[in-house]
C-alpha positions, 0 to 999 in steps of 0.5 A: 739345223738341230740347233735352230729347232731347239731355240724355236721349242724353247720359245714355245715353252716360254709363251706358254708359261706366260699364258698360264701366268696370266690366268692365275693372275686373273683368278687371284684378283682381290675379293673386293673386286670380284664382290663388286663385279657383275655375275657375268663377269665372274670366272671360276677356276677350272680345277680339272686344268689346274690340278694344284688349286683344288687346295684352295676353296673358291671365293663366292659372293654373299648372294652366291653363297649356298645355305642349307634349306631351313624350315620356315619360321612361323610365329606362334601367337597366343590367343588374347585373353578376353577383357571381360569375365562374361566373355570367358564364361561364354567361351566355356559353355557346354550345356545345351541352351537351345531349349524352349519350355514354359518353365524357362520362358518364365524365368527368362522373362523374370530376369530380363525384367529385372536388369537392376537385379542382375547388376546387383548380383554381378556387383556382388560377385566381382570379388569371386567370379575370376577365381570361380571360373578358374577352378571350374576350367581347371575341373573341366566343368561347363562355365555356365556353373559360375552362374549357379551362386546367383541361383543359390544365393545371389552371390551373397557370402553370408546368405543363409536359408530357412533350410539352414543352407549357408554361404555362396554355394548354400551347403547345408550343415551335413553335406558341408561336413561331408565335404570337409567344411568345418563349422565352429564358433570361429569359423564356417567353411560353407561361407569360405570362398575358396573352400566352399568352391572347392567343395561345390566342384567336388560334389557336382563332378560326383553327381555328374559321374552318377548321372552319366554326364547329364548335367540337368540331372546333376544340377537337379540333385544339387538342389533337392538331393540325388535320392530325390532325382533317382526315385523320379527317374525310377518312377518314369521308367516304371511308367514308360516315360522319358527320364529327361529332367523336364519330364521328371516329377520333382519338387516345385523348388527344384523344377524352377531351379535348373530353368533359372540357371539355363535362363541366366546362361542364355541371358549372358550368352546373348545379352542384347536379345534381352535388352541387357547390358552386362556389368563389366568384370575384369577378367583378372584376379581380384585377390591373393591368398596370404599365409598368415601362420596363425590367428589374427585380429581382423581389425589389424589385418584391415589396418595393415592392408589399408582397406575397410574391415567390411572388405576383409569380411567380404573376401573371407566370410568364413570367419564368424568372429573378430579374428581368424580361427585359431584352429585355421585356416591360417590364410586371408584373402586380400585385394591383389593390389594390397597383398605385398604391402600386408605381407610385409607389415604382417612380417614385422609383427610378433605372433604374440601381438597379432591377437589381444589377450586379457588376464581374468581373475575369477571372482566369487559367483562367477562361472564359465558361461558368465565369464564368456558372455562378459567377454563376448566368447564361448565356454568351449573357447575358454576351455580350449585356450585354458586347457580346462576339461570341465566347466568348474572354475574356482575363485582366484583362478586366472583365465587367459581370454582372447578379445577384440582389439577394437570395439565389437561394434566396428566388426560390422560384418562378424556373425553377431553384428549381422545378427543385430543388423538383421533384427534391427531391419523392419520388414515394413513401416509402422511395425513394433519390434518385440525383444523376446528371450527364449525360455525352456520348452520354447519352439519356433512355432510356439513363439510365432503362434503366440504373436500371430506370425508363422515359424518361417517368417520368425526364423527370417527376422532372426536369421535362422533356419527352421531346424535351428536349435533354440536355447534358453536365454537366446534373444529373438525379435518379433515385428508386430503389425498393428491390429486393424481399427475396430471402429472402421475409421482410418488409422495411422499407427505410430511407435511410442516409447513411454516412460512409466511415472510414479503412481502409474500402472499398466492399466493407467497407461492402457487407458491413456493411450486407448490400447489394451493391457494384453497388447502392452504386455505382448509388445513389452514381454520384459515388463509384462512379466513383472507384477508390478511396473516401476517409475522409470520402466519404459513401455513401447506402444503402438498408438493410432494417432488418428483414431484419438 
């Protein structure tokens, strides 16, 4: 009986072992079959029932794999920069333009009725606007200020006023020096695009702080001086009047100055409202700054960059002469598309070949001023180059003189050539040009009075300021207006250049052309100062071709 029970227990154990083996084989099925099965067909191992299976990690499908939660990825897109510089300027506006004043309305009418002027100044400013806007943004200054050079100079880097203000930002000599803008024979920092822009930002920032963030007061001070504005504010406070810009008693020019800027800002902000379409200027750099390391002939620079000499001067208007200043700044602005080529060619030229030099031997009768004039330079330059402390030179002495590599006339926008062009530009038809040499004791008032004009007009004809010094020997031009016909008959004046013949005097010439001797002397100061005229002398006359 016991033997029979033993075999029954042994059979039961065998059946139990078969069932356990079946379960293990089912859980050890190939991975491929598990991954391809439906979710309902997957059976996880029961680790509580099978104690030894906890040493083997369970196999899960890719869909079932549990990953830690991640932060959602947000794509940061940089705002697209505007294609047009005017859009960028509008975006940086800070001034209150919601103003309605008679002075502002008159400026709006003028600008909106002269779209060709706005186009012209925009084209001039195309070289400089990107740099100016970039620097204003860095300084946190309202971008309306980028329009200030239009009010100041019409974006003419060579602009010069009768008040001796120069450059795109129109600095007078003293303020320019205060802000580090050197003014020498070689270089005038008031016209330098980088130097003058940085100086204007520094000056405007100081004025804005002085007036507690009131930009209209700061702008008025930029025009007429902070002392003028402070006095006007004190005067209004004393009288119990408002002290805002529009209420101040300021000079006539300043009263129009701020409205001009606001009018321009309003038109640029909403050009369609004023029937204007802005001239497109790309919102990208126009120039690159190239370190030249020393003095360089500007014609040579133009050749290396393969651009015109005019383009070199327009980008570097601070340089007065045919070369950069020996004292710096030793940099040139170049169109961004030409900068790499210019750097490459500049590196190939030895430093001693970047400026042309001549060796001059002093002759009997020479003096330093005469030698300087003969070589289109100055006494100071000759002294500096040759380490001469006085103006004394001796016969046989050798001088090194820097000279232009090209014909001097080819440097069309140098200071001298610009003056000649200005003096040759007649204010209107039928005027006669008088070449006048300044004598000791002369003044603009005396000369203008002699020729029946005014000091301001005479200064404008000669690209001068009213306070500019008049040195003996300086050449001026005077544009004489023909006198009205005394007989009342119609007159048509023509300019005639007449060559004196043998036996003729000024009286004979005057009688021949029905003009007075005094008129001939006024029209021809050089000939008029001589006791006698000589055959071959030329005189310029204004002749009434209708009146006989």
